[in-house]
C-alpha positions, -999 to 999 in steps of 0.1 A, spaced: 209 822 -345 177 809 -361 145 808 -341 122 778 -347 87 771 -335 82 734 -328 44 738 -321 48 713 -292 35 715 -256 53 692 -231 42 687 -196 55 664 -169 60 662 -131 94 645 -138 123 669 -145 146 643 -161 119 629 -184 110 665 -195 146 674 -202 152 642 -222 121 648 -243 130 684 -249 165 674 -261 148 649 -285 125 676 -299 154 700 -304 176 674 -320 149 669 -347 155 703 -362 180 707 -390 212 722 -378 206 713 -342 237 710 -320 220 685 -296 224 653 -315 238 628 -289 218 604 -268 202 626 -241 210 601 -214 247 607 -221 246 644 -213 264 654 -181 234 674 -168 210 645 -173 234 621 -156 239 644 -127 201 649 -123 196 612 -122 223 609 -95 204 635 -75 172 616 -78 153 643 -98 134 619 -120 135 587 -141 168 568 -143 166 554 -178 148 553 -212 115 535 -210 109 544 -173 83 569 -184 54 569 -209 51 595 -237 15 603 -244 6 621 -276 -26 634 -290 
């Protein structure tokens, strides 16, 4: 196992949006196992069905500084 420090702070009131963005950050590292579309992950789909957050890409805004 190799530890990496992304130097990123993510904050959100939306659980699904946060998980999707975290998967995107992780997938950006060489050797990352999370390479698929985050919206296709079973956990994300289940969270959407439970109404825990946004339902699709583009339903939230990513703000960077």
